[in-house]
C-alpha positions in Angstrom: 64.2 115.7 86.6 64.0 113.2 83.9 67.6 112.0 82.4 69.1 109.3 80.3 69.0 105.8 81.6 72.8 104.4 81.0 71.8 101.1 82.8 68.9 98.8 83.2 68.4 95.6 85.0 71.8 95.4 85.8 72.7 92.0 88.0 74.2 92.3 91.5 77.2 90.7 92.3 76.6 88.3 95.6 79.7 86.1 95.2 83.1 86.2 94.2 83.0 86.8 90.7 82.4 90.7 89.6 79.4 90.9 87.7 80.0 94.2 85.7 77.7 95.4 83.0 79.2 97.5 79.9 76.8 99.8 78.3 78.7 102.0 75.7 81.5 103.5 77.1 80.0 103.3 80.6 80.6 100.3 83.1 78.5 99.8 86.1 79.1 97.4 89.1 76.8 96.7 92.1 77.2 94.3 94.9 79.5 92.8 97.8 83.6 93.0 97.5 86.1 92.4 100.1 86.9 95.1 102.1 90.5 96.7 101.2 91.2 98.5 104.3 93.7 96.7 106.7 93.4 97.8 110.6 95.6 95.8 113.1 93.9 96.6 116.4 96.4 94.5 118.5 99.5 96.4 116.8 97.8 99.6 116.9 97.3 99.2 120.9 101.0 98.2 121.1 102.7 101.2 120.6 102.5 100.4 116.9 104.3 97.0 117.3 102.0 95.2 114.3 101.1 92.0 114.5 99.7 91.0 110.8 96.2 90.3 112.2 93.7 92.2 109.9 90.0 93.0 111.7 88.7 93.7 108.3 89.9 90.6 106.8 86.6 88.7 106.7 84.4 91.6 106.2 83.0 92.9 103.1 81.7 96.5 101.9 78.8 97.0 99.4 79.3 99.2 96.7 77.6 101.0 93.7 80.4 101.8 90.9 79.3 103.9 87.6 82.1 104.6 85.4 81.8 107.4 83.1 84.2 108.8 80.4 85.7 112.0 80.6 83.8 112.6 77.0 80.4 112.4 78.7 78.8 115.6 78.8 78.1 115.2 82.1 81.7 115.2 83.3 82.5 118.3 81.9 79.5 120.4 82.7 78.6 119.0 86.1 75.2 117.5 85.1 74.3 115.7 88.2 74.8 111.9 88.2 72.2 109.8 90.2 70.8 106.8 91.2 66.9 105.9 90.0 65.1 102.5 91.3 61.8 101.7 90.4 59.2 98.6 90.3 57.9 97.0 87.1 
C-alpha cells in the first residue's frame, strides 16, 4: 500500500550533533544518541547500596524517530505509519 512521503534523504546523526529534519509539522531523526538508561551493577549486587557506577555511561542507542502532530489524519484514524527504504 503506497502512502505519502513525509521525509526524503534525511541525514543520519553519527556524531554529537542531533541532525533533525523538519517537514511541515513533522520532525524526523535517525542516528546514534547516548543511552539514557542507568544501571549500577555493583550497587545492585550489593543489597542496592548504589556506588554511582553507570554500566551504560559509554553506551549508545541507534534510534529512528518520527514526530507526528495530533492534527495528522493518521493520528486519529489509526492509519499505519511505517518506514520505506529504497535505493535510487
